[in-house]
C-alpha positions as CSV (number, residue, x, y, z in Angstrom):
1,X,13.3,-3.6,-0.1
2,X,13.7,-6.0,3.0
3,X,11.6,-5.7,6.1
4,X,14.4,-3.3,8.0
5,X,14.0,-0.7,5.2
6,X,10.5,-1.0,5.4
7,X,10.6,-0.1,8.9
8,X,12.8,2.8,8.4
9,X,10.3,4.1,5.7
10,X,7.4,3.6,8.5
11,X,9.6,5.6,11.0
12,X,10.5,8.2,8.4
13,X,6.9,9.2,7.7
14,X,5.9,9.3,11.4
15,X,8.9,11.6,11.8
16,X,7.7,14.0,8.8
17,X,4.2,13.7,10.3
18,X,5.5,15.0,13.6
19,X,7.4,17.4,12.2
20,X,4.9,19.1,9.9
21,X,2.3,18.9,13.0
22,X,4.4,21.1,15.0
23,X,5.7,23.2,12.2
24,X,2.2,24.2,11.1
25,X,1.5,25.1,14.8
26,X,4.7,27.2,15.0
27,X,3.9,28.9,11.5
28,X,0.3,29.3,12.2
29,X,-0.6,30.7,15.7
30,X,2.1,33.5,16.3
31,X,4.5,33.7,19.1
32,X,5.9,36.1,21.7
33,X,8.3,38.7,20.0
34,X,11.6,37.3,19.6
35,X,10.5,33.7,18.7
36,X,13.0,33.0,16.3
37,X,14.1,30.4,14.2
38,X,16.2,29.0,16.7
39,X,13.4,28.1,19.1
40,X,11.1,26.9,16.1
41,X,13.7,24.3,15.4
42,X,14.2,23.7,18.9
43,X,10.0,22.9,19.5
44,X,9.8,20.9,15.9
45,X,13.1,19.0,16.7
46,X,11.8,18.3,20.4
47,X,8.8,17.2,19.3
48,X,10.1,14.9,16.3
49,X,12.6,13.1,18.9
50,X,9.8,12.7,21.9
51,X,7.3,11.9,19.4
52,X,9.4,9.0,17.7
53,X,10.3,7.7,21.2
54,X,6.9,7.6,22.7
55,X,6.0,5.3,19.9
56,X,8.6,3.1,20.1
57,X,7.9,2.4,23.8
58,X,4.3,1.5,22.2
59,X,5.6,-0.8,20.0
60,X,4.0,1.1,16.9
61,X,7.5,0.1,14.8
62,X,6.6,-3.6,15.3
63,X,4.9,-5.4,12.6
64,X,2.5,-7.3,14.6
65,X,1.2,-3.5,16.3
66,X,1.1,-1.8,12.9
67,X,-0.7,-5.0,11.2
68,X,-3.7,-4.5,13.7
69,X,-5.6,-0.9,13.3
70,X,-7.3,-0.6,16.5
71,X,-4.5,-1.4,18.2
72,X,-2.2,1.0,16.4
73,X,-4.9,3.7,16.8
74,X,-5.1,2.9,20.7
75,X,-1.0,3.2,21.2
76,X,-0.6,6.1,19.0
77,X,-3.3,8.0,21.1
78,X,-1.4,7.0,23.9
79,X,2.1,7.9,22.1
80,X,0.5,11.3,21.4
81,X,-0.1,12.0,25.4
82,X,3.4,10.9,26.2
83,X,4.2,13.4,23.7
84,X,2.3,16.4,25.0
85,X,3.6,15.5,28.9
86,X,7.2,15.2,27.2
87,X,7.0,18.8,25.4
88,X,5.5,20.3,28.8
89,X,8.7,19.2,30.8
90,X,11.2,20.2,28.0
91,X,9.3,23.7,27.4
92,X,9.6,24.5,31.0
93,X,13.5,23.1,31.1
94,X,14.4,25.1,27.7
95,X,12.1,28.1,28.2
96,X,10.8,27.8,24.8
97,X,7.8,29.9,25.9
98,X,5.4,27.5,23.9
99,X,1.8,27.2,25.8
100,X,0.3,24.4,26.7
101,X,-2.6,24.7,24.1
102,X,-0.5,25.0,21.0
103,X,1.5,21.9,22.4
104,X,-1.7,19.8,22.6
105,X,-2.9,21.3,19.0
106,X,0.6,20.2,17.4
107,X,0.2,16.9,19.0
108,X,-3.7,16.3,17.7
109,X,-2.6,17.7,14.1
110,X,0.7,15.1,14.3
111,X,-1.7,12.3,15.1
112,X,-3.9,12.7,12.2
113,X,-1.1,13.2,10.1
114,X,0.4,9.7,11.3
115,X,-3.0,8.1,10.8
116,X,-3.1,9.4,7.1
117,X,0.4,8.5,6.7
118,X,0.4,5.0,7.9
119,X,-2.9,4.5,6.1
120,X,-0.9,5.5,2.8
121,X,2.2,3.2,3.8
122,X,-0.6,0.1,4.3
123,X,-1.9,0.6,1.3
124,X,1.4,0.8,-0.9
125,X,2.7,-2.2,1.0
126,X,-0.7,-4.0,0.6
127,X,-0.2,-3.3,-3.6
128,X,3.5,-4.7,-3.1
129,X,2.3,-7.6,-1.4
130,X,-0.1,-8.4,-4.1
131,X,2.5,-8.7,-6.6
132,X,4.8,-11.1,-4.5
133,X,6.9,-8.7,-2.5
134,X,7.6,-8.1,1.1
135,X,6.4,-11.7,2.0
136,X,7.3,-13.7,5.2
137,X,8.2,-17.3,4.4
138,X,6.1,-19.3,7.0
139,X,5.9,-23.1,7.5
140,X,2.4,-24.5,8.5
141,X,2.3,-27.0,11.2
142,X,-0.3,-29.2,10.6
143,X,-2.1,-31.1,7.7
144,X,-6.1,-31.0,8.6
145,X,-9.1,-29.1,7.4
146,X,-7.7,-25.8,9.8
147,X,-4.6,-26.0,8.0
148,X,-6.3,-26.2,4.8
149,X,-8.2,-23.2,5.8
150,X,-5.2,-21.1,7.0
151,X,-3.4,-21.8,3.9
152,X,-6.6,-20.7,1.7
153,X,-6.5,-17.5,3.8
154,X,-3.0,-16.7,3.2
155,X,-2.9,-17.5,-0.5
156,X,-6.3,-15.3,-1.0
157,X,-5.0,-12.5,0.9
158,X,-1.2,-12.1,-0.1
159,X,-1.8,-8.5,1.4
160,X,-1.2,-10.3,4.9
161,X,2.4,-11.0,4.0
162,X,2.4,-14.9,4.8
163,X,3.6,-16.8,1.9
164,X,3.5,-20.5,2.7
165,X,6.8,-22.7,1.5
166,X,5.1,-25.9,2.5
167,X,3.6,-27.8,5.8
168,X,4.6,-30.3,8.0
169,X,2.4,-33.5,9.2
170,X,0.7,-36.5,8.1
171,X,0.8,-37.4,4.5
172,X,-2.0,-39.1,4.2
173,X,-4.0,-36.6,6.0
174,X,-2.6,-33.9,3.7
175,X,-3.4,-36.1,0.6
176,X,-7.2,-35.9,2.0
177,X,-7.2,-32.2,2.0
178,X,-5.3,-31.7,-1.1
179,X,-2.2,-30.5,0.6
180,X,0.3,-33.1,-0.6
181,X,2.1,-30.8,-3.1
182,X,3.1,-28.6,0.0
183,X,3.8,-31.5,2.2
184,X,7.5,-31.2,3.4
185,X,7.9,-33.7,6.0
186,X,6.7,-34.9,9.5
187,X,5.6,-32.5,12.2
188,X,9.1,-33.8,14.2
189,X,10.9,-32.3,11.2
190,X,9.8,-29.1,11.7
191,X,12.8,-27.3,13.1
192,X,15.1,-28.7,10.5
193,X,12.8,-27.9,7.6
194,X,12.4,-24.4,9.0
195,X,16.3,-23.8,8.3
196,X,16.2,-26.0,5.2
197,X,13.6,-23.3,3.7
198,X,14.6,-20.5,5.2
199,X,11.0,-19.5,6.9
200,X,11.5,-16.7,9.3
201,X,7.9,-17.8,10.8
202,X,5.8,-20.8,11.6
203,X,2.2,-20.7,11.9
204,X,0.7,-24.1,14.0
205,X,-2.7,-25.5,13.2
206,X,-4.7,-25.9,16.4
207,X,-4.8,-29.8,16.8
208,X,-1.5,-30.4,15.1
209,X,0.7,-30.8,18.1
210,X,0.6,-32.0,21.7
211,X,1.2,-29.5,24.3
212,X,4.6,-31.1,25.3
213,X,5.8,-31.1,21.7
214,X,4.6,-27.6,21.2
215,X,6.1,-25.9,24.3
216,X,9.2,-27.7,23.1
217,X,8.7,-26.2,19.3
218,X,8.1,-23.0,20.4
219,X,11.3,-23.0,22.6
220,X,13.6,-24.1,20.2
221,X,12.4,-21.6,17.1
222,X,12.1,-18.9,19.4
223,X,16.0,-19.2,20.2
224,X,16.6,-18.9,16.4
225,X,14.5,-15.7,16.1
226,X,11.8,-17.6,14.2
227,X,8.3,-16.1,14.8
228,X,5.7,-18.8,15.7
229,X,2.0,-18.3,15.3
230,X,-0.7,-20.2,16.9
231,X,-3.6,-20.7,15.2
232,X,-7.2,-20.6,17.7
233,X,-9.4,-22.4,15.2
234,X,-12.0,-19.8,16.3
235,X,-13.2,-18.0,13.4
236,X,-16.3,-15.6,12.8
237,X,-15.5,-14.1,16.2
238,X,-14.1,-10.7,16.6
239,X,-10.7,-10.6,18.1
240,X,-12.1,-7.8,20.5
241,X,-14.8,-10.3,21.9
242,X,-11.9,-12.4,23.0
243,X,-10.3,-12.5,26.2
244,X,-7.4,-14.3,27.7
245,X,-8.2,-16.0,30.7
246,X,-5.3,-18.0,32.4
247,X,-7.0,-21.1,34.4
248,X,-4.7,-22.9,36.7
249,X,-1.6,-21.7,34.3
250,X,-3.6,-23.1,31.4
251,X,-4.3,-20.2,28.8
252,X,-8.2,-20.2,28.0
253,X,-10.0,-17.6,25.9
254,X,-13.3,-16.4,27.1
255,X,-15.8,-15.1,24.4
256,X,-18.0,-12.2,25.6
257,X,-21.2,-12.1,24.4
258,X,-21.9,-9.6,21.3
259,X,-23.4,-6.3,22.8
260,X,-25.7,-3.7,20.8
261,X,-27.2,-1.6,23.7
262,X,-29.5,1.3,23.0
263,X,-26.7,3.8,23.6
264,X,-24.8,2.1,20.8
265,X,-27.3,2.5,18.3
266,X,-28.2,5.9,19.3
267,X,-24.4,6.8,19.1
268,X,-24.2,4.9,15.4
269,X,-27.1,7.1,14.4
270,X,-25.6,10.7,15.2
271,X,-22.3,9.4,14.2
272,X,-24.1,8.6,10.7
273,X,-25.8,12.0,11.1
274,X,-23.1,14.2,11.8
275,X,-20.5,12.5,9.1
276,X,-23.5,12.4,6.5
277,X,-24.1,16.2,7.1
278,X,-20.4,17.0,6.5
279,X,-19.5,15.0,3.7
280,X,-22.5,16.6,2.0
281,X,-21.9,19.9,2.2
282,X,-18.1,19.2,1.4
283,X,-18.9,17.2,-1.7
284,X,-21.9,19.5,-2.8
285,X,-20.1,21.0,-5.6
286,X,-18.8,17.3,-6.8
287,X,-22.5,16.4,-6.9
288,X,-23.2,19.2,-9.3
289,X,-20.5,18.1,-11.8
290,X,-21.4,14.5,-11.5
291,X,-25.1,15.2,-12.0
292,X,-24.1,17.6,-14.8
293,X,-21.8,14.6,-16.4
294,X,-24.5,12.2,-16.0
295,X,-27.4,13.9,-17.5
296,X,-25.1,15.2,-20.6
297,X,-23.9,11.4,-21.2
298,X,-27.6,10.4,-23.0
299,X,-30.0,13.0,-21.7
300,X,-31.6,10.2,-19.3
301,X,-32.1,10.6,-15.7
302,X,-29.5,11.5,-13.2
303,X,-30.3,9.1,-10.3
304,X,-30.7,5.1,-10.5
305,X,-33.1,4.4,-7.8
306,X,-33.9,0.2,-7.1
307,X,-35.9,-1.4,-4.3
308,X,-33.6,-3.1,-1.2
309,X,-34.2,-4.9,1.6
310,X,-33.5,-2.9,4.7
311,X,-33.3,-3.5,8.4
312,X,-36.2,-5.7,9.7
313,X,-37.0,-6.5,6.2
314,X,-38.5,-3.2,5.3
315,X,-38.0,-2.1,1.7
316,X,-36.6,1.2,0.5
317,X,-35.2,2.9,-2.8
318,X,-31.7,2.8,-2.5
319,X,-30.1,5.9,-4.7
320,X,-27.2,6.2,-6.9
321,X,-25.7,8.1,-9.7
322,X,-26.9,6.2,-12.8
323,X,-23.8,4.1,-14.3
324,X,-25.6,2.4,-17.0
325,X,-27.7,2.8,-20.1
326,X,-31.5,3.5,-19.6
327,X,-32.3,0.3,-20.7
328,X,-30.1,-1.7,-18.2
329,X,-33.1,-3.5,-16.5
330,X,-34.4,-4.8,-19.5
331,X,-30.9,-6.2,-21.0
332,X,-30.4,-7.7,-17.6
333,X,-32.3,-11.0,-18.4
334,X,-30.2,-11.4,-21.8
335,X,-26.9,-11.3,-19.3
336,X,-27.7,-13.9,-16.8
337,X,-26.1,-16.4,-18.3
338,X,-22.6,-14.7,-18.2
339,X,-23.4,-13.9,-14.5
340,X,-19.8,-14.4,-12.8
341,X,-20.8,-14.7,-9.4
342,X,-22.5,-17.9,-7.9
343,X,-25.0,-18.0,-5.5
344,X,-27.9,-15.1,-5.9
345,X,-25.8,-12.1,-6.9
346,X,-24.8,-10.8,-10.1
347,X,-21.8,-9.5,-11.7
348,X,-20.0,-9.2,-15.0
349,X,-16.2,-8.0,-15.4
350,X,-17.1,-6.3,-18.7
351,X,-21.0,-5.4,-18.5
352,X,-21.9,-3.4,-21.8
353,X,-24.8,-1.6,-20.0
354,X,-22.0,0.6,-18.2
355,X,-21.4,4.3,-20.0
356,X,-18.3,5.8,-20.1
357,X,-19.0,7.9,-17.3
358,X,-20.4,5.1,-15.4
359,X,-17.3,3.4,-15.6
360,X,-15.0,6.3,-14.1
361,X,-17.8,6.9,-11.5
362,X,-17.5,3.1,-10.5
363,X,-13.7,3.0,-10.6
364,X,-13.9,6.2,-8.1
365,X,-17.2,5.1,-6.1
366,X,-18.6,8.4,-6.5
367,X,-21.9,6.7,-7.8
368,X,-22.5,5.9,-4.1
369,X,-22.6,9.5,-3.3
370,X,-25.9,10.0,-3.3
371,X,-26.3,7.2,-0.9
372,X,-25.7,9.6,1.8
373,X,-29.4,10.8,1.6
374,X,-30.4,7.4,2.4
375,X,-28.3,7.5,5.5
376,X,-30.0,10.9,6.3
377,X,-33.4,9.6,6.0
378,X,-32.5,6.8,8.3
379,X,-32.6,3.8,5.5
380,X,-29.0,2.9,5.7
381,X,-26.3,3.4,7.6
382,X,-22.4,4.3,6.6
383,X,-21.3,1.1,7.5
384,X,-23.2,-2.1,7.3
385,X,-24.3,-5.2,5.1
386,X,-24.5,-4.6,1.6
387,X,-28.1,-3.4,0.7
388,X,-29.7,-6.6,-1.1
389,X,-32.1,-7.2,-3.4
390,X,-35.5,-8.7,-2.9
391,X,-34.8,-11.2,-5.2
392,X,-31.7,-11.9,-3.5
393,X,-33.0,-12.2,-0.1
394,X,-35.8,-14.6,-1.2
395,X,-33.1,-16.9,-2.0
396,X,-31.1,-16.2,1.7
397,X,-31.3,-19.1,4.3
398,X,-32.4,-18.5,7.9
399,X,-28.8,-17.9,8.8
400,X,-28.4,-14.9,6.4
401,X,-31.6,-13.1,7.3
402,X,-29.9,-12.1,10.3
403,X,-28.6,-9.7,8.6
404,X,-31.8,-7.6,8.6
405,X,-31.0,-6.9,12.1
406,X,-29.0,-4.1,11.1
407,X,-29.4,-1.1,8.6
408,X,-27.4,-1.9,5.3
409,X,-24.7,0.2,5.2
410,X,-22.7,2.4,2.0
411,X,-19.6,0.3,2.7
412,X,-19.2,-2.8,5.2
413,X,-16.9,-5.7,5.6
414,X,-18.0,-7.2,2.4
415,X,-16.8,-4.4,0.1
416,X,-13.6,-4.1,1.7
417,X,-12.3,-7.1,2.0
418,X,-14.0,-9.3,-0.7
419,X,-15.4,-7.2,-3.3
420,X,-14.5,-8.8,-6.4
421,X,-14.5,-12.4,-4.5
422,X,-16.9,-14.3,-6.4
423,X,-17.8,-16.7,-3.6
424,X,-20.9,-16.3,-1.9
425,X,-19.4,-18.1,0.8
426,X,-17.6,-15.0,1.5
427,X,-20.5,-12.6,1.3
428,X,-22.6,-14.9,3.7
429,X,-19.5,-15.1,6.2
430,X,-18.4,-11.5,6.1
431,X,-22.1,-10.1,6.7
432,X,-22.8,-12.7,9.3
433,X,-19.2,-11.7,11.1
434,X,-20.3,-8.1,11.0
435,X,-24.1,-8.4,12.3
436,X,-22.5,-10.8,15.2
437,X,-19.5,-8.8,16.2
438,X,-20.9,-5.0,15.8
439,X,-19.3,-2.3,17.5
440,X,-18.4,1.6,16.9
441,X,-14.9,0.4,16.9
442,X,-15.5,-1.9,14.1
443,X,-17.4,0.8,12.0
444,X,-14.5,3.1,12.6
445,X,-12.0,0.2,10.9
446,X,-14.4,-0.4,8.3
447,X,-14.6,3.3,7.1
448,X,-10.7,3.6,7.3
449,X,-10.2,0.4,5.6
450,X,-12.3,1.7,3.0
451,X,-10.1,4.8,2.4
452,X,-7.1,2.6,2.2
453,X,-9.0,0.2,0.1
454,X,-9.7,3.2,-2.4
455,X,-6.0,4.4,-2.2
456,X,-5.0,0.7,-3.0
457,X,-7.3,1.1,-6.0
458,X,-5.7,4.3,-7.0
459,X,-2.3,3.3,-6.8
460,X,-2.9,-0.2,-8.8
461,X,-4.6,1.8,-11.5
462,X,-1.7,4.2,-11.9
463,X,0.5,1.0,-11.8
464,X,-1.0,-1.6,-14.3
465,X,-4.5,-1.6,-16.0
466,X,-5.5,-5.0,-14.3
467,X,-3.9,-7.3,-11.5
468,X,-1.9,-10.2,-12.2
469,X,-2.8,-13.7,-11.8
470,X,-3.1,-14.8,-8.2
471,X,-2.9,-11.1,-7.0
472,X,-5.5,-10.5,-4.0
473,X,-9.0,-9.0,-5.2
474,X,-8.4,-5.0,-5.6
475,X,-12.0,-3.6,-5.7
476,X,-12.9,-2.2,-9.0
477,X,-16.6,-1.2,-7.8
478,X,-19.6,-3.0,-8.6
479,X,-20.1,-3.6,-12.3
480,X,-23.5,-4.0,-12.4
481,X,-26.3,-1.7,-10.9
482,X,-27.8,-4.9,-9.3
483,X,-24.4,-5.6,-7.5
484,X,-23.8,-2.2,-6.0
């Protein structure tokens, strides 16, 4: 399936979401006498046409837009506003007799369905890309440390859809950075090598080319419809803090200071409370079923309690449904030698302490549901750094202790982006990124990413028992009570 077919699949999903959204209103709210099938079809058809046209005008069918969640959400909201305006005009001209509040309701339902369908679509594409499909062949211009870092990012995150065919640059430098196997030639040969290796994109390392050569390369490649990506060399800073600020025709990036106002903190707390209460009510029957299953497994306690370190270094007892045998802590010391994570964290792929019920709970992340009680008590947030053990914190450096500036969360960047990555450096980098770039928008994106992540895991489990070699990490849940 090529990129054009993927695009058509995305458009089809959006069209169905628009149709279902307005059809639900047509069927559900009732209309004046004589409002028949023809008018209903006119309303739904108009909504689909206007909606898709509005989304196209916002660039929502371009890969570079749909790949960035916050941009996609913002532009889809604008598109729905345009849909409402267009439907009001059409209603007045065609005299459908469709009230404005129903037009707005249809747009709201359609927006929710579009967000859902695109999340499922993105999850499906991520699974396909983890198998090597739907990859854009790219050539990396540069052979320095930054080029090596970019290549590592692309190779460990195949869901980004960037398959590196090779690099161009200084060969001696490439050898120093262990990139000699990918070296194809010098930077002056970039244009010819792009054609020779059928690359559809180029990623330029920040210091790889002079300004004159870079401008020439961009002109030459864009004439051939080759995508050009310029790496900034700025990592660890949220893109929403970067602002383009041209100075005398020179493109500059202004970095805004991270903000954590009292209003934002209060808004986060209100959001946590509202969502937690709603989730507790909705999952109450599930709570009961899981509790009974855990109890019947071995007659042990339903909940697992463990001391964790929260905001400002204050300790608290984190709650989870118990997924291990009652003697799990006693067995931990014997299993330390088999730890699969470097650094102070502990993880085993096949932990013998996990019960059969516990394995299912971990695969579905249902073991973490009781942490909603921690959120209600103000000990945790829905989103934040992973709640660390006191023994882990004792081994943290001063830099990583910054994570104590915010409350730990049920989910977070580390859980979404690198849950099965054994690198302690990934843990450190993602937690610090969250602390230094926190915003309500980032929290919403992480929650959306968590939902997509669960969908990916579900799709993956239906397709295979374990990911193939070289696939991007797909979270299977923590495999130790200590790595929750």
